[in-house]
PLY file of the C-alpha trace (Angstrom):
ply
format ascii 1.0
element vertex 263
property float x
property float y
property float z
element edge 262
property int vertex1
property int vertex2
end_header
79.54 17.24 -23.42
78.18 17.20 -19.94
76.05 20.21 -19.14
75.15 21.92 -15.82
71.71 20.21 -15.97
73.13 16.93 -16.75
75.45 17.21 -13.66
72.87 18.49 -11.26
70.25 15.99 -12.38
72.79 13.22 -11.99
73.40 14.08 -8.50
69.71 14.46 -7.64
68.76 11.36 -9.05
71.56 9.37 -7.18
70.42 10.95 -4.00
66.82 9.76 -4.76
67.99 6.30 -5.63
69.75 5.79 -2.41
67.29 7.44 -0.18
65.79 4.63 1.83
63.16 6.55 3.84
59.62 5.34 4.03
57.23 7.30 1.95
54.23 6.58 3.97
56.37 8.11 6.95
57.16 11.18 4.89
53.51 11.54 3.92
52.42 11.27 7.61
54.90 13.90 8.51
53.94 16.30 5.82
50.26 15.91 6.91
51.01 17.38 10.28
52.22 20.70 8.86
49.91 23.58 9.22
48.10 24.66 6.00
50.06 26.58 3.43
50.02 30.31 2.94
48.54 30.18 -0.58
51.50 30.77 -3.05
49.42 30.87 -6.36
46.65 32.73 -4.64
49.10 35.38 -3.54
50.25 35.86 -7.00
46.70 36.12 -8.32
45.69 38.66 -5.89
48.83 40.89 -6.36
48.60 40.72 -10.02
45.24 42.18 -10.05
46.93 45.57 -9.21
50.58 45.11 -10.37
53.27 42.68 -11.16
53.87 40.33 -8.47
57.43 39.89 -7.35
58.72 36.47 -6.31
61.86 37.38 -4.61
64.64 34.83 -4.51
67.13 33.93 -1.70
70.21 32.51 -3.53
73.73 32.42 -2.28
75.42 31.07 -5.65
74.74 29.53 -8.88
76.82 27.19 -11.16
77.07 29.71 -14.07
77.70 32.94 -11.98
79.54 31.48 -8.93
79.23 33.21 -5.48
76.53 35.81 -5.39
76.22 36.38 -1.42
78.29 33.62 0.38
77.60 35.41 3.78
73.67 35.98 2.84
71.36 36.10 5.88
68.13 34.55 4.70
65.95 36.02 7.39
67.36 39.66 6.94
67.10 39.31 3.15
63.58 37.96 3.40
62.60 40.80 5.64
64.01 43.55 3.23
61.95 41.61 0.21
58.90 41.80 2.57
59.42 45.81 3.03
59.77 46.17 -0.59
56.41 44.52 -1.20
57.35 41.18 -2.65
54.35 39.01 -3.07
56.13 35.69 -2.29
59.67 34.10 -1.87
61.78 31.57 -3.62
64.39 30.05 -1.66
67.31 27.71 -3.07
67.60 24.57 -1.13
70.13 22.72 -3.28
73.50 22.88 -1.31
75.93 21.29 -3.64
75.44 23.59 -6.66
73.59 26.62 -5.11
74.71 26.68 -1.56
71.22 26.48 -0.28
69.62 24.30 2.47
66.15 23.68 4.38
67.45 25.85 7.05
67.64 28.98 4.56
64.00 28.27 3.60
62.97 27.91 7.32
64.77 31.16 8.25
63.39 33.05 5.48
59.84 31.99 5.98
59.86 32.57 9.64
61.05 36.45 8.93
57.91 37.22 6.91
54.28 36.18 6.33
54.86 35.57 2.49
54.32 32.13 1.04
57.51 30.47 -0.04
58.60 28.23 -3.07
61.07 25.54 -2.45
63.57 26.17 -5.53
65.37 22.91 -6.20
65.58 19.98 -8.75
62.64 17.88 -7.91
62.78 14.28 -9.18
61.06 11.98 -6.51
58.05 11.95 -4.31
60.27 12.20 -1.41
61.29 15.64 -2.78
57.99 16.78 -2.90
56.99 15.42 0.56
60.36 17.00 1.91
59.21 20.39 0.50
56.14 20.39 2.57
57.86 18.99 5.58
60.34 21.75 5.65
57.57 24.35 5.53
57.34 25.25 1.76
54.11 26.47 0.18
54.97 25.64 -3.24
57.53 23.26 -5.12
59.35 23.75 -8.54
58.66 21.08 -11.20
61.13 21.45 -14.18
59.51 19.99 -17.35
62.95 19.50 -18.75
64.15 17.23 -15.88
61.02 15.01 -15.84
59.35 12.26 -17.95
55.56 12.86 -18.76
54.66 10.33 -16.14
56.90 11.65 -13.42
55.74 15.25 -14.03
51.96 14.16 -13.63
52.58 12.09 -10.52
54.77 14.75 -8.94
52.14 17.29 -9.70
49.24 15.46 -8.26
51.31 14.48 -5.19
52.18 18.25 -4.62
48.41 19.04 -4.81
47.43 16.20 -2.41
50.02 17.17 0.12
48.77 20.81 0.11
51.47 22.45 -2.08
51.14 24.54 -5.05
53.35 23.54 -8.04
55.35 26.01 -10.20
55.83 24.18 -13.39
58.65 25.57 -15.47
59.04 25.36 -19.07
61.72 26.58 -21.65
59.76 26.16 -25.20
56.60 25.36 -26.89
56.69 21.53 -26.51
57.47 21.84 -22.75
54.53 24.10 -22.45
52.27 21.70 -23.94
53.48 18.86 -21.44
53.16 21.26 -18.57
49.30 22.00 -19.43
48.66 18.20 -20.15
50.08 17.42 -16.59
47.48 19.81 -15.06
49.63 22.77 -14.46
47.91 26.01 -13.57
50.94 27.78 -12.52
53.52 27.84 -15.06
57.09 29.66 -15.04
58.88 30.39 -18.25
62.48 30.33 -17.58
64.55 32.43 -19.96
67.72 30.81 -19.06
68.64 27.76 -21.02
69.41 25.04 -18.64
71.95 23.41 -20.95
74.11 26.40 -21.77
72.71 28.65 -19.08
72.50 31.61 -21.62
69.49 33.88 -21.24
67.14 34.56 -24.01
64.92 37.53 -23.17
62.40 37.06 -25.97
61.55 33.55 -24.75
58.96 34.58 -22.18
57.12 36.87 -24.64
57.17 34.33 -27.38
55.47 31.63 -25.06
52.98 34.08 -23.24
50.35 33.86 -25.90
50.36 30.33 -25.89
49.35 29.77 -22.35
45.72 28.96 -21.64
43.32 31.26 -19.97
43.29 30.70 -16.22
47.12 29.86 -16.05
49.14 32.13 -13.71
52.13 33.09 -15.66
55.62 33.67 -14.30
58.69 34.77 -16.05
62.05 33.62 -14.61
65.72 34.73 -15.26
67.29 37.51 -16.91
65.30 40.18 -15.40
67.27 43.02 -14.05
65.04 45.92 -13.33
61.86 47.95 -14.08
62.20 47.99 -17.84
62.32 44.02 -18.00
59.37 43.96 -15.63
57.23 46.47 -17.78
57.98 44.53 -20.93
56.83 41.16 -19.14
53.81 42.75 -17.59
52.75 44.09 -20.94
53.16 40.62 -22.46
50.78 39.37 -19.99
52.83 37.88 -17.19
51.23 38.02 -13.73
54.48 37.57 -11.91
58.36 37.63 -12.20
60.78 35.46 -10.30
63.99 37.56 -9.65
67.21 36.21 -7.83
70.51 37.64 -8.97
69.48 41.24 -9.40
67.81 41.21 -6.04
70.60 39.24 -3.99
73.12 41.83 -5.33
71.18 44.73 -4.88
72.51 47.50 -2.30
69.04 48.04 -1.21
66.80 44.82 -1.91
63.61 46.74 -0.74
64.11 49.22 -3.28
65.01 46.84 -6.12
61.83 44.77 -5.33
59.69 48.02 -5.50
61.22 48.98 -8.87
59.71 45.64 -10.20
56.18 46.24 -9.22
54.91 47.84 -12.31
51.20 47.91 -13.27
49.87 44.85 -15.12
48.37 44.86 -18.48
44.46 45.22 -18.23
0 1
1 2
2 3
3 4
4 5
5 6
6 7
7 8
8 9
9 10
10 11
11 12
12 13
13 14
14 15
15 16
16 17
17 18
18 19
19 20
20 21
21 22
22 23
23 24
24 25
25 26
26 27
27 28
28 29
29 30
30 31
31 32
32 33
33 34
34 35
35 36
36 37
37 38
38 39
39 40
40 41
41 42
42 43
43 44
44 45
45 46
46 47
47 48
48 49
49 50
50 51
51 52
52 53
53 54
54 55
55 56
56 57
57 58
58 59
59 60
60 61
61 62
62 63
63 64
64 65
65 66
66 67
67 68
68 69
69 70
70 71
71 72
72 73
73 74
74 75
75 76
76 77
77 78
78 79
79 80
80 81
81 82
82 83
83 84
84 85
85 86
86 87
87 88
88 89
89 90
90 91
91 92
92 93
93 94
94 95
95 96
96 97
97 98
98 99
99 100
100 101
101 102
102 103
103 104
104 105
105 106
106 107
107 108
108 109
109 110
110 111
111 112
112 113
113 114
114 115
115 116
116 117
117 118
118 119
119 120
120 121
121 122
122 123
123 124
124 125
125 126
126 127
127 128
128 129
129 130
130 131
131 132
132 133
133 134
134 135
135 136
136 137
137 138
138 139
139 140
140 141
141 142
142 143
143 144
144 145
145 146
146 147
147 148
148 149
149 150
150 151
151 152
152 153
153 154
154 155
155 156
156 157
157 158
158 159
159 160
160 161
161 162
162 163
163 164
164 165
165 166
166 167
167 168
168 169
169 170
170 171
171 172
172 173
173 174
174 175
175 176
176 177
177 178
178 179
179 180
180 181
181 182
182 183
183 184
184 185
185 186
186 187
187 188
188 189
189 190
190 191
191 192
192 193
193 194
194 195
195 196
196 197
197 198
198 199
199 200
200 201
201 202
202 203
203 204
204 205
205 206
206 207
207 208
208 209
209 210
210 211
211 212
212 213
213 214
214 215
215 216
216 217
217 218
218 219
219 220
220 221
221 222
222 223
223 224
224 225
225 226
226 227
227 228
228 229
229 230
230 231
231 232
232 233
233 234
234 235
235 236
236 237
237 238
238 239
239 240
240 241
241 242
242 243
243 244
244 245
245 246
246 247
247 248
248 249
249 250
250 251
251 252
252 253
253 254
254 255
255 256
256 257
257 258
258 259
259 260
260 261
261 262
C-alpha cells in the first residue's frame, strides 16, 4: 500500500532527478546570503528559562486537509513573536502542504526570529535552496534518507551556514542521527507512514539522547499539559503547528506552551 510518505518522497525525488541547475552556482548564491539568525542557539538560550516554542506556519497537511487556506504568513509570524516564540517553522512544500518559499520569506521578514525550512530535503540543491530563500535551518528526516545522504546533507548544511534539525521516529533512527553528527534532534510523535500520533514516543526516546544534543519534540502537542510533560522529560523545545494555526489567538496559544524547563 502506498503511504503518505511514499507519495511525498516520490514527488520530491523526481523533482531532484529532473533539477538541472548547477550546484556550484547554487552554492555561490547561498554564500551571498547574510549570516543566519542562529536557530539552535535561540533554542539553547530560551531553554535555560523555559520550554522554547518553534511555532509553525502551515496551511494544510495530507492527513488533516486544509488548516488555514487563507493564512497570512507575516501576520501569523508576528502573532507568534508577540507570544514569545523562540523560532519559526515554515512549510515550503506546495503540492502536499500548500506552502512556498514566499511564505517563508514573508514570515521571516515579519519578525526577528530564526526560521526552519520545513520540507522533505532529499538533495544538495534542497539544502542550498533553503539558504538562498533565507532559512536559518533545514529539516533532515532520517526515515527519508540513506546513511550516506544524511551525513552528506548534514555536512553541506553546516558548510552553507545552516543548522540542521534531524528528525527521528525510533531508537534506530536516533542512532543514525547521532552517527551523522546531529546536535539538534527532533522526535516526531507522528508516524510518517500512518500519520497517527504516539504521544509516548518522545518520552521514550528522550533518555537515549546524548548529552549536549538539543532535544525537540514534534507533533501531537495541543497545549500546556503536553508541553509540561515534554519539558519534564528533558526536552528543550517543542515544534507546534496545527494547534497554533487553528487557535483563535495564536499569541496566547504560544504563551501557554512556554512552561518552565526541567532543571
